[in-house]
N, C-alpha and C positions, 0 to 999 in steps of 0.2 A: 366434344370428344370425337364426334364424327368427323369434324373439320380437321382436327389434328391427325386423324387416321388417314384422311385423304392427302394431307400434306406429306405424310410419311410415304404414301404410295407414289406421289409425284417425285419426291426425293429419290425413292428407290428406282423409279424409271429413269430419272436423270443419271443417277449413279450407274444404272445398268447400261445406259447408252455409252457413257465414258468407258465402262468396263469392257463393253463389246468392242470398242475401238482398240483398246489395249490388247484384247484377246486376238483381234485380227492381226495386229502386229506380231504378237507372240506366235500365232499360227504360221505366219510367213517365215519367221525365224526358225520355227520347228521344221517346216517343210524344207527350208534351205539346208538345215543340219542333216535332215534325212537324205537329201540328194547328195550331200558331201559324203555321208556315210555309205550310201549306195555306191558312189564312185570309188571310195576306199575299198569297199568289199570286192568290187570288180577288179581293182588293181591288186588286191591281196590274192585273188584267185590266180592272177597272172604272175604273181611273185614279184611285184614291183615295189612293195613297201615292207620288205622283210625286217627292216630295222626301225620302222616307224611304229612304236608301241601304241601311241595314242590313236593312230588311224586303225590299227588292228583291233584294239578294244572297242572303238566306236562301231566298227563293222560287226563285231560280235554282238554288241548291244542291239543293233538293228535286226540281226538274225534271230536273237532270242525273242524279240518283241513279236516276231511272226508266229511264234508258238502259241499254243493254247495256254491258258492261265496255269494249268498243271497237266503234265503228261506223264502217265505211269505205265511203263512197259514191263510186264511180268514175264518171268522165266526167260530172260535174255541170256546170251552167252556171257561168260565171265568178262570183267573189264580187261582191256588190253594191257600189255606190260607197262609198268611204270615204277618209278621210285619217288621218294619225297612226298608220298601221299599220307593220308591219315586214316587209320582204322580205329573206330570207336565203338565200344560196347554200349548198347542202350541200357538205361537203368529202370525204365518203366515199360508198360504195355507188353511188348514182345520179348520174352526172356531169352529167346534164341537168336536175337537179331544183332547184327553189327552194321555200322555205316562206313563205307569207303568213300572218301571224297578227295578230289584234286589229284595232284601229282604231275610228273612230267617224264618224258623219255626222248631219246634221240631216235628218230624213226629208222628202222632197219634199212640198210643199203644207202643211207644218206647221212648228212651231218645236220639235218634240220631238227630243231627242237620243237616238240609238241607239248603244250601245257594244257592240262585238263581242268574243266570246271564242272564235270558231271558228278552226280551223286548216285551211289548204288546202295541199296538195302540188301543185306546178305543174311539168309537163313542158314545158320551154321549146322543145324540138324539135317535139313533137307538138301543142303548144298545148292540153293537156288538164289539167283540174283534178280533184283528188280531195279530198273533204271528210272530215275525221276528227273525230269527237266521242267523248267518254269519260264514264263515270260519275263519275270524279274528274278534274277539270281546273281550271286557274286561273280565277278570276273574270274576266269581261270587262274589257278595259283598252285604253287608248290612251296614247301618249306614253311607252311602255316602250322597252327596248332588247333586242335579240336577237342571238345569234351562234351559229355552228356550230363544234363542236370534237369531233373523233372521231366517235362514233356518236350524238351528242346535239345537240339544239337547246336553247340556254339562253335563258330569258326573265327579265329583271330589272325588277321594280317597275312603275311606270306609274300611271295614274289612272282613276277611274270617275266619270262625270258623271251626275247624276240627269236623268230625261227632261225636266223643266222647266228644266234648266240653272241651278238655284238652289244646288245643293249639290255638293261634290266630295269624293272620297275618294282619297287617295294610298296606293298599296300599298307595303309594305316587303318583300314576299316575293320569292323567287327559285324558279324551276321549271326542270326540264329534261325534254325530250320525247325518248323513245327512238325513233330513226328506223327501227329494226328491228321493234319490237313495237307501236309507236304508243301507248305508255303514258306518261302524265305522272307525274312524281315531284317532290314539293315538297322543296326543299333547306333546310338549316338557315340561320337568319339571325342566330344568336347572335354578338354582337360586330361586326355589320355596320352599314352606313350606315342613316340614318333614312329614313322614307318620303318618296318624291319621284317626280317625273316630269320629262321634259325633260332628263334626264341623258344622258351619252354614254359609250359603251364601245368599246374597241378590244382586239383580241387581241394578246398578247405571249407567243409560245411556248405554254406550258401555263397561262398566266395571262391574266386579263382585267383591264384598267386602266379604272377608272370615274372620271369627272370631273363635278362640278357637278350641276345640276338645280334644281328649285324645289318649294316646298310652299305651297299656298294653300287654306285651308279656308273662305274667304269672310270671315274676320275677320282672320287673320294671313297675311302673305305673307313668305316667306323664300327667298332664293336662296343657292346653295352654290357654293363653289370648292374643296371638299376633294377629295382623291385617294384612291381605294381600290384595293387589289389583291385579286383573287379567284382562288384556286387552283382551276382547273377540274377537277382530279382529286381533291383532298382536300376540296373544297367548303368552304373556309375564307376568311374575310375578314381583311384587315389594312389599317389606316388608315396611309397613307404621308405625306400632307400634310393637316394639320388645316384649313388655310384660314382664312377669316374676313376681315373688313375690315382692311386694312392689311398683310395678309400679302404676302410677296414672290412675285409671280406674277400670273396673270390674276385680275381681280375676279370676284365672284360672278355667275353667269350660267347660263342654260339654252340649249338648242338650238344649241350650237356645233358645229363640225366637227372631228373628231379622226381621227388615223391613227397607226400605229406603223411606224417605219423603223429597223431594227436595234434599238438600245437607246434609241431616242428616241421620245417621245410628242409629237406635234405637234398644236397646237390653233389654230383660227382662228374669229374672229367669235363670235356668240352674241347673246343678248337678255336684258335685265333690266328688270323693271317696278318702279318706285318708287311707293309709295302714300302720299299725304298726307291725313291726316284733318283736316278743317276743323271745329274745335269750335264756331265761331260758326254756321256754316251747317249743321252736322251732315251734311256731305257727305264722300264718299270719292273724292278725285280721283286719277287714275292717270297716270303719265308713263313712257313706255317709252324705253329706250335700246338702240339696235342697234349692236353692236360690229363693228369691222373690223380689230382688232389680231391679231397672231399670236405664239404662244409655243412654246417647246420645253422639254420636261421630260426630264432625264437619268434613265433608269430604273435606273441604278446608284447615283447619289448622291441622287436625288430633289430636285434643284435646278432651278428654273425659269430660263429665259433668254428675254428678249424678242427677237423676230426683226424684222429690217428688212422693210419692204414692198418687194418686188422684182417686176419684170415688170409686166404689166397685170393687176392683181388685180381681182376683181369689186367693183362698187360696194357700199356698205353696204346690206344687205338682211336681211329677216327671213323665216323660213319656208322657206328653201332646204333642199335635201336633198343628202347626200353619201355617197360610198362609196369604199373603198380599191380601187385597181387594182394589186394586188400584182405582176402580171406586169410592169408598166412603172414600178412604184414611184411611183405618183401618187395623189393624192387628187382625186377628180372631184366637182365641185359643180354642181348644176342648180337653176334656177328661183329662186323667192323673190319678195318684194314690197317696195315702198317706197311710203310715203304722202307725197303732195305737198299742201301747204296752198295753197289758192287763195282769192281774194276775201277777203283779210285774215284767213285762217284760218277763215272761216265754212264753207268747203267743203273736204273732204278727198278727193282723187282718188288711187286706188290704182293703181300701175303694176306689173303682174305680168310677171316676166321668164321668157323661154323660152330663155335662153342657157346655155351650159355652159362651165365653166372647169376647167383642170387645175392642180394644185399639184405641181411637181416636188419630191419629198420629199428628194432629195439636194441640189439647188441652192437649195431653198426659194424657188423662183421661179414666179410665176403666168403663165399664158398662156391665152387663150381657145381653145376648140375650133372650128376652122374647118370648116364643113360643105361637102361636095362633092356634086354631083349626078351623074347618069348622063351619058353622052356627049351625049344630046339636050338636057340642061339646062346644059351647060357654057357659061361665058362666055369670050370671047376673052381671051388673056393679053396683057399689055403688054410682055412680054419680060423681060430680065434686070434686075438692080438697076442696072447701069450705064445701061441704056436709060431706066429710070425717072428717074435723076438728070438725064440729058440732056433728057428731056421736061420735067421740072420747071423746068430752067434755061432753057427756051425755045430750046435749040440745034437741036432737031429737032421735027418735027410727027408725032405718031403718031395715025392715024385712030381706032384702037380706043380710045385713051386719051381723045381729045377727045369721043367720043360717050357716054362713060360718065357715070354719075350724079355729082352734086356730092360725095357721100360717098366714092365710089371715088377720085375725083381727089384729095380731101383726104387720104385714106390714103396714096396713092402719093407725094404731095408731102411728107408728114411723114416717110415712109421715106427719101426722097431727101435730106432736109436734116438729119435728127436721128439720134442714136444713143443707146442705153442710157437713162440717166435723162432725157435731153433729149426722148426720144420720149414718155415718160410726162408730162413737163411740157407738151409741145405738145398731148398728148391732152386735158389739163385746160384749157389755155389756149383752145383752139379749141372746147371743149365738144362734142366729137364722141363718139359712143358707138354701141352696138349693132353694126351691120354693120361699122363702121369698126374696132372692136376686133378683129373677126375678120380683117380685112385686114392689120392691122399686123404679124401674125406670118406673113404670106405675102409676103416682100419682093419688090416690083416686079411681082407677078403680076397684081394688080388683080382677082383672082378671089374673089368673095364668094358666099355661099349665095344662090342665086336665091330670090325671095320665093315662088315656086311650089313649092319643095321641101317635102315633108312634114316636119313637126316637131310636137311636142306643144304644145298650148295652154299659155300661161304659167299657173303655178299655184304653190301652196305645199303643204308637208307631204305630198309624194308619197312613195311607198315605192320605193326604188331599190336595186339590188344589181348586182354585176359578176361575171360568170362567163366565164372565159377572156378573150377580147378584146372582149366585148360588155357593154353596160350595159342592164339591163332596168328599166322604169318601170311602176308600177301606180298608178292613181288620183291622189288629191290633192284640193285644194280651191281653188275660185275664188270671188271675191265679186263679185256684180253689184249694186252699190248696197249696200243693207242685207241683201240676200239671200245666204246662203251655199250654194253648190252643190258637192256632192261628185261626183267623177268616177270612172269605172270603166274607162277605156281602158288598153290595154297597148301599150307601145312598146319598141323595141330600138334602141340606138345602137351602131353599129359603131365601135369605137375604134381601128381600124387606120390605115393610111396615109391613107385618104380617108374620114373619118368621115361617116356618113350615118344619118339616122333612118328606121326602118321601122315602120309601124303594124301590129301583130300582131292587135289586136282593137279595133275602133272603139268609140266611146261607145255605150252602150245607148240604146234609144228613150226610156227614162225620163229619162236624163241629158240627151238632146237636148231633150226637152220642157221640162225644168227650166231649161235655158239659154235656150231660146226664150221661155218664159214669164217669165223674169227680165229680158227686154228685150234679150237678146243676139241678134245676127244668126244666122240658120241657117248651119250649116257648108256650105261649097261644096265642089265636087269638088277645086278647087285647094288648098283648105285642108286636105284630107285629114283630116277629123274634127277640126276646130277648131284646126288648126295656125296659128301666127302667125309673123310675121317680127319681127326685132329692130327 
């Protein structure tokens, strides 16, 4: 017994010697890699490898390794301006906390793209930010998806853009962040979906359901409509719907809006870009499609069903943001943009939306969120629905109704004469929108959101999340001509009986200067930090 023990010790020593030799070789390789990364880092600082994504990420890995295992900076200034970030409500521990992660921006005064990998914990009650960095953390990214389950924040895929915006890298990885220890952990990806960004994820019990996304490396563009299920506890992927062209269900797309109600996965809208290569002109033309269709996926049978368009749905738009309001079983959508061609298509004018819509997940019916002001900003009411009908018919004269704007009168007349589908038909026939869409779901009241009410500036790709009965919004992007300006303001929308926006943190001076320098008018007190009316 003793001899065998000694024999094992000799064998361990022998193995140890071989292992040491291998370790020495590995250390040499590691040191060589470190030297190359250091060289790349110095070149990056001099701006010599702006299109070499691998070199950039290697340099970032070395820089991260220099940090302590976990660095927590409390009461820091709010994160810098960005779009395509994620804002996620925590489900345990701190009831007033949200997590902001990732995102990107074009640096003011330059055309250089910055992609972020920092994580900020935000106390919504105290308006305090805490920045967390680690020695081991995911590479910077935007266009990813994040969700909270139990004691973890999960982050899925996304993309990295080179500073000169010439090259793109789509991630295939998945990570989770421990909300207790502030430590990142990379999750297995075996058998999982391909690299992508612009995908969408919703939580279904202890599972996460992922749909779509896109991949674009500058040469090839591919959009997806596959469906994947991720077990949040076992960390395992399963493909539930292969997708592809001709598959029964929504066509390939990215940037759609999704939510889960019961055993039903609901999808709305999205975007797809078609690329045509002209061999004669050696040019690459792009044509975008913005969707406004809605679908329902049965999570038991994994079968798709197309939904009818009901209620007053938002107009087709790209870049809008959405979040699930579990308390009221609604999907809330904000913002977006639509491009209008003028002068025979020679000029494109972009219209950025600042309106908000609800999708009732049970009735599958859309309705706009009507904003209300304080007592000082209330408009007079036109009375009951019966009174509105009599006013519209000319039977009585209502002073308050007669002095209101043309849009208000149009809304009340539509309410008085039409019902259900006919309201939507009239809405299109008379080409009324914006404030009228708010009025149509307030029968006979004639009460719209006054233009002086604070509300966020119209934008795309904002980070939004819902906690309790309030929706929080951070940042986003607006275009001023050919100039892209990222925003850093923070807003809260009360989703109670009388919805109202409140500005928690206005635009920073840097953003204000970028907007002013880009040709926009300076914000006035009435606009409350760049607010707009419909």
